[in-house]
N, C-alpha and C positions, 0 to 999 in steps of 0.2 A: 757436188755431194756435200751434205751438211754433216757436222759431227756434234751431236748433242751430249751434254754432260749433266749428270745429277740424278738423284732419287728423291721423290717428293711424296709425302703422305697427303692424301686429299680425301674429300668426301664427295659422294655422288648423291644428288638429291632424289626425292621419291619419284620424280619424273624422269630420272636417268640423265640429268644434266651434270656436267663436270666442268668446273672452272679451272682453266689451265693456270698453273702457278706463274707469277710475274717473271721469275728467272727463266722459265722455259719459253715464255712468250718472247723475251728479249733474244734468246738464242734462235728462235724460229724466224724472227725478223719478217721479211717480205713473204715468207711461206704462210704466214697467218692470213694473208689476203687470198690464198687459194683454198680449194677444198682439201679435205683429208679423206683417206681411205681407212676404214676400220675393218679388221679381219681377225679370224681365229689364228693363233700361232700354230705353226707346224709342229714344233717340238715341245712346247710348254702349255700348261692349262691357263693361258692368259690371252688377252687381246693385243693386237698390234695396231698402232696408229701411224700411218704413213702420210707424210706431206705429199700432196698430189704429184709434185715434180719428182720425188723419190720413187713413187709408185710407177710413174711412166718409165723410169730407168729399169725397174724390175720387169715391167711388161715388155720392154724392148728385148730383154734376154729371153723371156718366155715365148715371145712371138717367133723366135728363131727356131723353136722346136718343131720337128716334123710332126704335124697333126695326123699323119697317116700311120704313125707308130702308136700302137695301143697304149703302151705305158706312158707315153708323152701325153696322150689325150686324157688318160686317167689322172695323171698328175695335175694337168691344167684344171680339170673339173674340181678336184679336191682342193687345190690351192685357192681357187676362187669361190669356194663354197661359203656362203654367208657374207661375202664382201659387200660393204655399203659405202656410199659417198656421204660424208657428213661435213657440215660447215659450222663455223662459229656463229652464234646468234648475236644480236645487237649488244648483249651484255658480256660477250666474250666467253660464252660457254659452248661446250660440245654436247650434243644430245646423243647418248649411247642408245642404240635401238634396244627396246625392252626385251626382246627374245635373247639377245646376247648378254644383256645385263643380268637377267635371271639365271642364265646358264653359267656365268663366270663369277658373279659376286654374291657372297652369302649375306652381306650387309652393306651399309653405305661407306665403309672404310676401305679405301683402295690405295694402291701405290702406283705412281707413274715412275718409270725408270728408263733412262736412256739406253738404247741399244744401237749406238753409233748414229745411224741416220733415221731411226724410227724410235717410237716410244712404246714400251710395253705397259699395258694396263693390267694390274694384278689385284686380286682380292688380297687385302693386307695380311690376313692370317696365312694364306697359302704362300705368299711371297716370303714371309719370314721362315716358313718351313723349308722352302726350296733353298734359300740363301744360307741357312744354318744347318743344312743336311749333313749329319756326321758321317754318312756313307761316302760322301764326295771328298776326296783328297785334293783340295784345291792347289796345293803346292805342286803335286805330281801332274795335275792337269795343266797348270801354267807352264811347267817345264816341257811337257809333251807338245803343247800347242805353240808356245813362243820360244822354246829353248834353242831351236835350230835356225832362228831368224838371224840374218847377218846384221852387223852393227850399222851398216849404211842404210838408214831409213830416209827416203826422200820425201 
């Protein structure tokens, strides 16, 4: 499993191509030689970019679900809706499919942000709204999520 770090402001060109920042490319290392999966986020109004090896780990978990249970089948269908395989072109760019680009980006300014082992791709304006949402008490959320963690982190 990889651990990515950073938030990067980028531009997506009129054809939907996105140049990955050098810092991100360094962190991805050998993962750049494999395909990526782009999909809609489950919880946010953004896209997720999964290195293929990370996607396979997720699919391994999903494949354990009993497909004869309706809610599992419904989840699998929705989780995989709009999923696409994309590759870096010879110039090191990723082509975001037009339908997803139109749906998620209001202009060509986007933000790439690490979400541990994947990259979220946000419309810049929407990202700023979500990150700076005054309704979210981040200190309280941090305590709730991380406050009961033991000090022994391996």
